[in-house]
LOFILUM-19431 format. One record per atom (N, C-alpha, C): residue in one letter; atom name; residue number from 0; x, y, z. Coordinates in steps of 0.05 Angstrom, whole numbers. Each point is the difference from the previous one (the first is absolute). Example, Ala and Ser with C-alpha at 12.3 -4.5 7.8 and 13.67 -1.06 7.14 Angstrom:
<atoms>
{a,N,0,{264,-114,156}}
{a,CA,0,{-18,24,0}}
{a,C,0,{18,24,0}}
{s,N,1,{-7,21,-14}}
{s,CA,1,{16,24,1}}
{s,C,1,{-15,22,14}}
</atoms>
This chain:
<atoms>
{m,N,0,{-779,-1501,414}}
{m,CA,0,{26,12,5}}
{m,C,0,{16,-20,17}}
{t,N,1,{24,-6,-8}}
{t,CA,1,{16,-19,15}}
{t,C,1,{22,15,15}}
{l,N,2,{2,-6,26}}
{l,CA,2,{20,12,17}}
{l,C,2,{20,-20,9}}
{s,N,3,{24,9,4}}
{s,CA,3,{20,-18,12}}
{s,C,3,{-6,-5,29}}
{h,N,4,{13,-20,12}}
{h,CA,4,{-4,-6,28}}
{h,C,4,{6,24,18}}
{s,N,5,{22,13,-6}}
{s,CA,5,{8,23,17}}
{s,C,5,{-20,23,-3}}
{e,N,6,{-11,5,-24}}
{e,CA,6,{-19,21,-4}}
{e,C,6,{-26,-7,15}}
{q,N,7,{-9,-25,-2}}
{q,CA,7,{-24,-8,14}}
{q,C,7,{3,2,30}}
{s,N,8,{24,-7,10}}
{s,CA,8,{5,2,29}}
{s,C,8,{0,29,9}}
{r,N,9,{12,17,-17}}
{r,CA,9,{0,29,7}}
{r,C,9,{-29,11,0}}
{l,N,10,{-16,-7,-19}}
{l,CA,10,{-28,9,0}}
{l,C,10,{-15,-10,24}}
{s,N,11,{5,-25,8}}
{s,CA,11,{-14,-11,24}}
{s,C,11,{8,16,25}}
{r,N,12,{25,7,2}}
{r,CA,12,{9,16,23}}
{r,C,12,{-13,28,0}}
{i,N,13,{-2,12,-24}}
{i,CA,13,{-13,26,-2}}
{i,C,13,{-30,-2,8}}
{e,N,14,{-13,-21,-10}}
{e,CA,14,{-28,-5,6}}
{e,C,14,{-4,-3,30}}
{a,N,15,{17,-16,13}}
{a,CA,15,{-3,-4,29}}
{a,C,15,{4,26,15}}
{s,N,16,{19,16,-8}}
{s,CA,16,{6,25,13}}
{s,C,16,{-24,19,-4}}
{l,N,17,{-12,0,-23}}
{l,CA,17,{-23,17,-5}}
{l,C,17,{-24,-8,17}}
{r,N,18,{-4,-26,2}}
{r,CA,18,{-23,-10,16}}
{r,C,18,{3,8,29}}
{r,N,19,{25,0,11}}
{r,CA,19,{5,9,27}}
{r,C,19,{-4,30,4}}
{s,N,20,{11,15,-19}}
{s,CA,20,{0,30,3}}
{s,C,20,{-27,13,-6}}
{d,N,21,{-15,-10,-20}}
{d,CA,21,{-25,12,-8}}
{d,C,21,{-20,-22,-10}}
{p,N,22,{-13,-13,19}}
{p,CA,22,{-18,-22,-8}}
{p,C,22,{-23,8,-18}}
{k,N,23,{-10,25,4}}
{k,CA,23,{-22,9,-17}}
{k,C,23,{9,3,-29}}
{l,N,24,{23,13,-4}}
{l,CA,24,{11,3,-27}}
{l,C,24,{6,-27,-13}}
{a,N,25,{11,-18,16}}
{a,CA,25,{6,-27,-10}}
{a,C,25,{-26,-14,-10}}
{g,N,26,{-22,3,15}}
{g,CA,26,{-25,-11,-7}}
{g,C,26,{-11,12,-26}}
{m,N,27,{3,26,-3}}
{m,CA,27,{-10,13,-25}}
{m,C,27,{17,-9,-24}}
{l,N,28,{26,-2,4}}
{l,CA,28,{17,-9,-22}}
{l,C,28,{-6,-29,-7}}
{g,N,29,{-5,-16,20}}
{g,CA,29,{-8,-28,-6}}
{g,C,29,{-26,-2,-15}}
{m,N,30,{-19,16,6}}
{m,CA,30,{-26,0,-14}}
{m,C,30,{4,10,-29}}
{f,N,31,{16,20,-3}}
{f,CA,31,{6,10,-27}}
{f,C,31,{14,-21,-17}}
{g,N,32,{18,-15,12}}
{g,CA,32,{14,-21,-14}}
{g,C,32,{-19,-22,-9}}
{r,N,33,{-19,-7,18}}
{r,CA,33,{-20,-21,-8}}
{r,C,33,{-19,10,-22}}
{l,N,34,{-8,25,1}}
{l,CA,34,{-18,11,-20}}
{l,C,34,{13,2,-27}}
{c,N,35,{26,6,-1}}
{c,CA,35,{14,5,-25}}
{c,C,35,{16,-24,-9}}
{a,N,36,{-3,-23,13}}
{a,CA,36,{17,-23,-6}}
{a,C,36,{-1,-9,-29}}
{g,N,37,{-23,1,-13}}
{g,CA,37,{-3,-10,-27}}
{g,C,37,{5,21,-22}}
{q,N,38,{7,24,8}}
{q,CA,38,{4,21,-20}}
{q,C,38,{30,3,-7}}
{r,N,39,{4,9,-25}}
{r,CA,39,{28,6,-8}}
{r,C,39,{7,28,7}}
{m,N,40,{25,5,4}}
{m,CA,40,{10,26,7}}
{m,C,40,{-1,17,-26}}
{p,N,41,{-9,26,2}}
{p,CA,41,{0,17,-24}}
{p,C,41,{28,4,-11}}
{a,N,42,{3,2,-26}}
{a,CA,42,{26,3,-12}}
{a,C,42,{16,24,10}}
{w,N,43,{-14,22,6}}
{w,CA,43,{14,24,9}}
{w,C,43,{11,-3,28}}
{e,N,44,{-9,-20,15}}
{e,CA,44,{10,-4,27}}
{e,C,44,{23,-20,1}}
{q,N,45,{4,-15,-22}}
{q,CA,45,{20,-21,0}}
{q,C,45,{28,12,-2}}
{a,N,46,{18,-12,14}}
{a,CA,46,{28,9,-3}}
{a,C,46,{11,-9,-27}}
{p,N,47,{15,17,-13}}
{p,CA,47,{10,-7,-26}}
{p,C,47,{19,-24,1}}
{s,N,48,{-1,-17,-20}}
{s,CA,48,{18,-23,-2}}
{s,C,48,{28,9,-8}}
{r,N,49,{18,-17,2}}
{r,CA,49,{28,6,-9}}
{r,C,49,{0,8,-29}}
{l,N,50,{-15,-14,-17}}
{l,CA,50,{-2,7,-28}}
{l,C,50,{-12,27,-4}}
{g,N,51,{-20,7,15}}
{g,CA,51,{-13,26,-1}}
{g,C,51,{20,22,7}}
{q,N,52,{16,-5,20}}
{q,CA,52,{20,20,8}}
{q,C,52,{21,3,-21}}
{i,N,53,{8,-21,-14}}
{i,CA,53,{20,2,-22}}
{i,C,53,{-12,16,-23}}
{r,N,54,{-26,-6,-6}}
{r,CA,54,{-12,15,-22}}
{r,C,54,{-2,30,6}}
{q,N,55,{-7,6,25}}
{q,CA,55,{-2,28,9}}
{q,C,55,{27,14,-2}}
{a,N,56,{21,-14,9}}
{a,CA,56,{27,11,-2}}
{a,C,56,{8,5,-29}}
{a,N,57,{-7,-19,-17}}
{a,CA,57,{7,3,-29}}
{a,C,57,{-14,24,-12}}
{a,N,58,{-25,4,7}}
{a,CA,58,{-15,23,-10}}
{a,C,58,{12,26,10}}
{l,N,59,{8,1,25}}
{l,CA,59,{13,24,11}}
{l,C,59,{27,5,-14}}
{l,N,60,{15,-21,-5}}
{l,CA,60,{25,4,-14}}
{l,C,60,{-4,10,-28}}
{a,N,61,{-20,-11,-14}}
{a,CA,61,{-6,9,-27}}
{a,C,61,{-8,30,-1}}
{a,N,62,{-16,8,20}}
{a,CA,62,{-8,28,1}}
{a,C,62,{24,18,6}}
{a,N,63,{17,-9,18}}
{a,CA,63,{24,16,7}}
{a,C,63,{19,1,-25}}
{a,N,64,{2,-21,-15}}
{a,CA,64,{17,0,-24}}
{a,C,64,{-11,19,-21}}
{a,N,65,{-26,1,-3}}
{a,CA,65,{-13,19,-19}}
{a,C,65,{5,29,8}}
{v,N,66,{-2,5,26}}
{v,CA,66,{5,28,9}}
{v,C,66,{30,7,-4}}
{a,N,67,{18,-19,7}}
{a,CA,67,{28,5,-4}}
{a,C,67,{6,5,-30}}
{a,N,68,{-12,-16,-18}}
{a,CA,68,{5,4,-28}}
{a,C,68,{-10,27,-9}}
{a,N,69,{-23,9,10}}
{a,CA,69,{-10,26,-8}}
{a,C,69,{18,22,10}}
{i,N,70,{12,-3,24}}
{i,CA,70,{18,20,10}}
{i,C,70,{26,1,-16}}
{v,N,71,{10,-23,-7}}
{v,CA,71,{25,-1,-16}}
{v,C,71,{-4,12,-27}}
{q,N,72,{-23,-4,-12}}
{q,CA,72,{-6,11,-27}}
{q,C,72,{-8,29,1}}
{g,N,73,{-2,11,24}}
{g,CA,73,{-6,29,3}}
{g,C,73,{-30,6,-1}}
{g,N,74,{-16,-21,-1}}
{g,CA,74,{-29,4,-1}}
{g,C,74,{-11,4,28}}
{r,N,75,{-25,8,1}}
{r,CA,75,{-14,2,25}}
{r,C,75,{-21,-21,2}}
{a,N,76,{-5,-9,24}}
{a,CA,76,{-22,-19,4}}
{a,C,76,{-26,13,-5}}
{r,N,77,{-19,-14,-13}}
{r,CA,77,{-26,11,-6}}
{r,C,77,{-16,3,26}}
{p,N,78,{-14,22,4}}
{p,CA,78,{-17,2,24}}
{p,C,78,{-23,-20,-2}}
{p,N,79,{-10,-8,23}}
{p,CA,79,{-22,-19,0}}
{p,C,79,{-25,11,-13}}
{a,N,80,{-16,-17,-12}}
{a,CA,80,{-25,8,-13}}
{a,C,80,{-19,9,22}}
{p,N,81,{-17,20,-7}}
{p,CA,81,{-19,9,20}}
{p,C,81,{-20,-22,7}}
{k,N,82,{-9,0,25}}
{k,CA,82,{-16,-22,10}}
{k,C,82,{-29,10,5}}
{t,N,83,{-9,18,-16}}
{t,CA,83,{-28,9,4}}
{t,C,83,{-18,-18,-16}}
{g,N,84,{-24,-3,9}}
{g,CA,84,{-19,-16,-13}}
{g,C,84,{-17,14,-21}}
{r,N,85,{4,27,-2}}
{r,CA,85,{-17,15,-18}}
{r,C,85,{14,2,-28}}
{p,N,86,{-15,-6,-21}}
{p,CA,86,{12,2,-27}}
{p,C,86,{5,29,-7}}
{g,N,87,{20,5,-16}}
{g,CA,87,{6,27,-9}}
{g,C,87,{17,15,19}}
{r,N,88,{5,-11,23}}
{r,CA,88,{16,14,21}}
{r,C,88,{29,3,-8}}
{s,N,89,{11,-18,-17}}
{s,CA,89,{28,2,-7}}
{s,C,89,{4,15,-26}}
{r,N,90,{-19,16,-8}}
{r,CA,90,{4,16,-25}}
{r,C,90,{5,29,7}}
{e,N,91,{16,12,-17}}
{e,CA,91,{6,29,4}}
{e,C,91,{-24,16,-9}}
{r,N,92,{2,26,5}}
{r,CA,92,{-21,18,-11}}
{r,C,92,{3,-1,-30}}
{g,N,93,{-22,1,-13}}
{g,CA,93,{0,-1,-29}}
{g,C,93,{-6,-28,-11}}
{g,N,94,{-4,-20,18}}
{g,CA,94,{-8,-26,-9}}
{g,C,94,{23,-18,-9}}
{r,N,95,{25,9,0}}
{r,CA,95,{22,-18,-8}}
{r,C,95,{8,-17,23}}
{p,N,96,{8,-25,-6}}
{p,CA,96,{9,-18,22}}
{p,C,96,{26,10,12}}
{d,N,97,{2,-4,26}}
{d,CA,97,{25,7,14}}
{d,C,97,{19,-23,-2}}
{l,N,98,{18,0,-20}}
{l,CA,98,{18,-23,-5}}
{l,C,98,{20,-4,22}}
{a,N,99,{7,21,15}}
{a,CA,99,{20,-2,21}}
{a,C,99,{-12,-13,25}}
{g,N,100,{-26,-1,2}}
{g,CA,100,{-12,-13,23}}
{g,C,100,{-1,18,25}}
{w,N,101,{3,26,-3}}
{w,CA,101,{0,18,22}}
{w,C,101,{-28,10,7}}
{g,N,102,{-19,-4,-16}}
{g,CA,102,{-27,11,3}}
{g,C,102,{-16,-10,21}}
</atoms>
Protein backbone atom coordinates (compact mmCIF):
# COMPACT_ATOMS: atom_id res chain seq x y z
CA UNK A 1 0.00 0.00 0.00
CA UNK A 2 1.48 3.32 -1.03
CA UNK A 3 0.79 6.41 1.04
CA UNK A 4 1.48 10.01 0.22
CA UNK A 5 3.97 11.96 2.33
CA UNK A 6 1.20 13.79 4.20
CA UNK A 7 -0.66 10.52 4.94
CA UNK A 8 2.52 8.88 6.19
CA UNK A 9 3.27 11.91 8.37
CA UNK A 10 -0.25 11.84 9.79
CA UNK A 11 0.05 8.13 10.62
CA UNK A 12 3.39 8.72 12.32
CA UNK A 13 1.85 11.43 14.52
CA UNK A 14 -1.05 9.12 15.41
CA UNK A 15 1.40 6.32 16.25
CA UNK A 16 3.50 8.60 18.48
CA UNK A 17 0.37 9.82 20.28
CA UNK A 18 -0.80 6.24 20.82
CA UNK A 19 2.59 5.20 22.21
CA UNK A 20 2.45 8.05 24.74
CA UNK A 21 -1.19 7.53 25.78
CA UNK A 22 -1.35 3.70 25.95
CA UNK A 23 2.01 1.92 25.61
CA UNK A 24 0.53 -1.53 26.31
CA UNK A 25 -2.03 -1.18 23.49
CA UNK A 26 0.67 0.18 21.17
CA UNK A 27 2.80 -2.89 21.91
CA UNK A 28 -0.08 -5.27 21.19
CA UNK A 29 -0.89 -3.50 17.93
CA UNK A 30 2.77 -3.62 16.94
CA UNK A 31 2.94 -7.37 17.58
CA UNK A 32 -0.28 -7.89 15.61
CA UNK A 33 1.21 -5.93 12.72
CA UNK A 34 4.35 -8.06 12.71
CA UNK A 35 2.38 -11.33 12.86
CA UNK A 36 0.04 -10.34 10.02
CA UNK A 37 2.59 -8.55 7.82
CA UNK A 38 2.68 -11.22 5.11
CA UNK A 39 -1.07 -11.78 4.88
CA UNK A 40 -3.52 -10.16 2.50
CA UNK A 41 -6.55 -8.33 3.81
CA UNK A 42 -9.82 -10.30 3.36
CA UNK A 43 -11.97 -9.02 0.50
CA UNK A 44 -14.91 -8.27 2.80
CA UNK A 45 -12.73 -5.90 4.86
CA UNK A 46 -11.37 -3.93 1.93
CA UNK A 47 -12.80 -0.54 1.13
CA UNK A 48 -14.56 -0.51 -2.23
CA UNK A 49 -12.67 1.02 -5.11
CA UNK A 50 -14.05 3.91 -7.11
CA UNK A 51 -15.05 1.46 -9.86
CA UNK A 52 -16.83 -0.71 -7.29
CA UNK A 53 -18.75 2.31 -6.03
CA UNK A 54 -19.78 3.20 -9.59
CA UNK A 55 -20.98 -0.37 -10.23
CA UNK A 56 -22.95 -0.38 -6.98
CA UNK A 57 -24.57 2.95 -7.86
CA UNK A 58 -25.45 1.67 -11.34
CA UNK A 59 -27.08 -1.44 -9.84
CA UNK A 60 -29.12 0.69 -7.43
CA UNK A 61 -30.21 2.98 -10.26
CA UNK A 62 -31.26 -0.01 -12.37
CA UNK A 63 -33.31 -1.42 -9.49
CA UNK A 64 -34.95 1.96 -8.87
CA UNK A 65 -35.77 2.28 -12.59
CA UNK A 66 -37.38 -1.18 -12.58
CA UNK A 67 -39.53 -0.27 -9.58
CA UNK A 68 -40.50 3.06 -11.17
CA UNK A 69 -41.43 1.29 -14.43
CA UNK A 70 -43.60 -1.19 -12.51
CA UNK A 71 -45.37 1.66 -10.72
CA UNK A 72 -45.98 3.58 -13.96
CA UNK A 73 -47.39 0.46 -15.63
CA UNK A 74 -49.70 -0.09 -12.66
CA UNK A 75 -48.08 -3.37 -11.65
CA UNK A 76 -46.96 -4.38 -8.22
CA UNK A 77 -43.50 -5.41 -7.23
CA UNK A 78 -43.23 -9.16 -6.70
CA UNK A 79 -42.75 -10.16 -3.05
CA UNK A 80 -39.39 -11.72 -2.22
CA UNK A 81 -39.06 -15.48 -2.54
CA UNK A 82 -39.25 -17.40 0.73
CA UNK A 83 -35.87 -18.07 2.28
CA UNK A 84 -36.55 -21.35 4.01
CA UNK A 85 -34.23 -24.24 3.46
CA UNK A 86 -36.96 -26.88 3.58
CA UNK A 87 -38.29 -28.17 0.25
CA UNK A 88 -42.03 -27.99 -0.29
CA UNK A 89 -42.39 -25.01 2.01
CA UNK A 90 -43.46 -22.70 -0.83
CA UNK A 91 -46.34 -24.89 -1.98
CA UNK A 92 -49.98 -24.31 -1.19
CA UNK A 93 -52.17 -26.97 0.34
CA UNK A 94 -53.07 -29.50 -2.30
CA UNK A 95 -49.51 -29.76 -3.69
CA UNK A 96 -49.76 -26.95 -6.24
CA UNK A 97 -46.86 -24.52 -6.44
CA UNK A 98 -47.43 -21.08 -4.99
CA UNK A 99 -46.74 -18.98 -8.11
CA UNK A 100 -47.17 -15.68 -6.28
CA UNK A 101 -44.33 -16.48 -3.89
CA UNK A 102 -46.38 -15.82 -0.75
CA UNK A 103 -46.04 -19.33 0.70
